[in-house]
C-alpha positions as CSV (number, residue, x, y, z in Angstrom):
1,X,-18.0,-8.2,33.7
2,X,-19.7,-6.4,30.9
3,X,-18.3,-7.0,27.3
4,X,-18.5,-4.7,24.3
5,X,-19.7,-6.4,21.1
6,X,-18.5,-4.7,17.9
7,X,-19.6,-5.4,14.4
8,X,-16.9,-6.9,12.2
9,X,-18.3,-5.6,8.9
10,X,-17.1,-2.0,9.2
11,X,-13.6,-3.2,10.1
12,X,-13.5,-5.7,7.2
13,X,-14.5,-3.0,4.8
14,X,-11.3,-1.0,5.7
15,X,-8.8,-3.8,4.8
16,X,-7.9,-4.7,1.3
17,X,-9.4,-8.0,-0.1
18,X,-5.9,-9.5,-0.8
19,X,-2.5,-9.4,0.7
20,X,-0.7,-10.1,4.0
21,X,-2.0,-9.1,7.4
22,X,-0.1,-8.6,10.6
23,X,-1.2,-9.3,14.1
24,X,0.2,-7.6,17.2
25,X,0.1,-9.1,20.7
26,X,0.9,-6.3,23.1
27,X,2.1,-7.6,26.5
28,X,3.5,-5.8,29.4
29,X,7.1,-6.8,28.6
30,X,7.0,-7.8,25.0
31,X,5.2,-7.3,21.7
32,X,4.6,-10.4,19.6
33,X,4.2,-9.9,15.8
34,X,2.8,-12.4,13.4
35,X,2.2,-12.1,9.7
36,X,-0.1,-14.0,7.3
37,X,0.8,-15.4,3.9
38,X,-0.5,-13.5,0.9
39,X,-3.6,-15.8,0.7
40,X,-4.4,-15.3,4.4
41,X,-4.5,-19.1,5.0
42,X,-1.9,-19.2,7.8
43,X,-0.1,-16.7,10.1
44,X,3.4,-17.3,11.6
45,X,5.2,-15.6,14.3
46,X,7.8,-13.2,12.9
47,X,9.3,-11.3,15.8
48,X,9.1,-10.7,19.6
49,X,10.1,-7.3,20.7
50,X,11.2,-6.4,24.2
51,X,9.0,-3.3,25.0
52,X,10.8,0.0,25.4
53,X,9.7,3.5,24.6
54,X,6.6,3.7,22.4
55,X,8.3,5.5,19.6
56,X,11.0,2.8,19.5
57,X,8.4,0.1,19.5
58,X,6.6,1.7,16.6
59,X,9.8,2.1,14.6
60,X,10.6,-1.6,15.1
61,X,7.2,-2.6,13.9
62,X,7.4,-0.3,10.9
63,X,10.8,-1.8,10.0
64,X,9.3,-5.3,10.1
65,X,6.4,-4.3,7.9
66,X,8.8,-2.8,5.3
67,X,11.0,-6.0,5.4
68,X,8.1,-8.4,5.0
69,X,6.0,-6.4,2.6
């Protein structure tokens, strides 16, 4: 199996130097959402969504982002 290697530098240039980050784990049935602390030292699971329509999934993720800053 062939793997694609991507450079991290261009991606890191797009995100702010400080503040929380979120991680999304898209599964077939659920989406796991984790958020880091403001210092980016640790991330904790925040929410597990049961997958539904894509628009509903995106709305749920947007609501979580607004709630957690």
